[in-house]
Each structure stands twice: as C-alpha cells, then as structure tokens.
C-alpha positions in Angstrom: 99.5 78.7 92.8 96.9 79.1 95.7 97.6 79.7 99.3 96.8 76.8 101.7 94.0 78.7 103.3 92.2 78.7 99.9 92.5 74.9 99.1 88.9 74.2 99.6 87.8 77.0 97.3 90.3 76.0 94.8 89.0 72.5 94.7 85.4 73.5 94.5 86.5 75.7 91.4 88.0 72.9 89.9 84.8 70.9 89.4 83.8 73.3 86.9 80.4 74.8 86.0 77.6 73.0 87.7 74.9 75.5 87.4 73.6 78.7 89.2 73.9 80.1 91.6 77.5 80.9 90.7 80.0 82.4 93.1 82.9 84.7 91.9 86.0 85.2 94.0 88.4 87.9 92.8 91.4 89.2 94.6 92.7 93.0 94.6 95.8 94.8 95.8 98.1 97.7 95.6 100.4 95.5 93.3 100.3 92.1 91.8 102.1 90.5 94.9 99.9 91.2 97.9 96.0 90.9 98.3 94.3 93.1 100.5 90.8 92.9 99.4 88.7 90.0 98.4 85.3 90.4 96.8 82.9 87.5 96.3 79.6 87.7 94.3 76.9 85.7 93.8 75.3 85.5 90.3 71.8 84.0 90.0 71.5 83.1 86.3 73.2 83.9 83.0 73.3 87.5 82.4 72.8 88.6 86.1 74.7 90.9 88.1 76.4 89.6 91.0 74.1 90.2 94.0 74.9 89.9 96.9 78.4 91.0 96.8 80.6 90.7 100.0 84.0 92.2 100.5 86.9 91.3 103.0 89.8 93.6 103.6 93.3 92.6 105.1 95.8 95.2 106.1 98.1 92.7 108.1 98.7 89.8 105.7 97.8 88.7 102.3 94.1 88.2 102.1 94.5 84.9 100.3 96.5 83.5 103.3 94.2 84.4 106.1 92.4 81.3 107.3 89.6 83.5 108.7 88.8 85.4 105.6 88.7 81.9 103.5 86.5 80.6 106.3 84.1 83.5 106.0 84.3 83.3 102.3 83.2 79.4 102.5 80.2 80.3 104.8 79.2 83.1 102.5 79.2 80.8 99.3 77.4 77.9 101.4 74.8 80.3 102.8 73.9 81.2 99.1 73.9 77.9 98.0 76.5 78.3 95.0 76.8 75.3 92.9 79.5 76.6 91.0 82.5 78.8 91.7 85.0 80.9 89.7 88.1 81.7 91.5 90.7 84.1 89.7 94.4 82.8 89.9 96.1 86.4 90.4 95.4 89.7 91.8 93.4 91.7 89.1 93.5 95.2 90.3 93.5 98.0 92.8 91.4 97.5 95.7 90.2 100.8 95.8 86.9 101.7 93.8 86.4 104.3 91.3 83.8 106.8 92.3 84.0 105.8 95.7 87.8 106.2 96.4 88.9 108.2 93.6 87.1 110.1 90.6 85.5 108.3 87.7 88.1 108.1 84.7 91.4 108.7 86.7 93.9 106.3 88.2 93.9 105.6 91.9 96.4 107.8 93.6 97.1 105.4 96.2 98.0 102.3 93.8 100.5 103.6 91.3 101.4 100.2 90.1 98.1 99.6 88.3 98.1 103.2 86.7 99.6 101.9 83.5 98.9 98.0 83.7 96.2 95.9 82.3 94.4 94.5 85.4 93.8 91.0 83.8 97.3 90.3 82.6 99.3 92.5 84.9 101.5 93.6 81.9 102.4 97.2 81.3 99.8 99.0 78.7 101.4 100.2 75.5 
C-alpha cells in the first residue's frame, strides 16, 4: 500500500516498461516501518548503472508520506524524461551506506533491525 503522497508515482509505475530512461525509486529506513531515505536513480539503457542518483532524507516523518519529497521526486523524474518507473513496495534496507557510514563487510551499528534480515523480504536470515 502506497502513501497518498506517492499515488502519482505508483500510477506511473503501473504503466509498465515503456522504454528508457528508466527511473528507480527505493526506500530505506532503520526498520521495515519507517522510511527515512528515498533514493531515485535514472537508468539510461539496459545494463547501465543508475546515473544520476538523487537521495532525499526525512527525520521528521516517514519520507513516503512527505508531499514535498514526493513532489521533488516527480520533478527529478520529469527533468530526466524517464519513460518508465520502478517503485519498490517496501523498505529495502538500512538508510546508511556501507564504506561511507560504516566499514565494508560489517553491519550498520545504527540499524540493528537489518543486521540479521534479508533486505528484500525483511525475513530473518537463517
């Protein structure tokens, strides 16, 4: 279920693949309930890396419910003329970045929730 602020993005994503450029929208948070970071990348073609990549952060409220962030995401996607949009339906991991916020190969000390969970399913690792 998407927050009201994201309805226009969700509608765009339901159109399916319509060619490149493709926008990807992913949510990150300290747990699987609150998104504090949104990352949007523009993929120019098959096999290409997302470039440019823009991030938005929200400490006050869930970033998915922030109309200002949703507006900025829409403007970013429009500015790069994305024909297709992929929007994740859940929070897919910690908002902190390996090698930047904590050492590579370790778990984030600020987000213990994700230490023993699969970031895609949210299920505990065995």
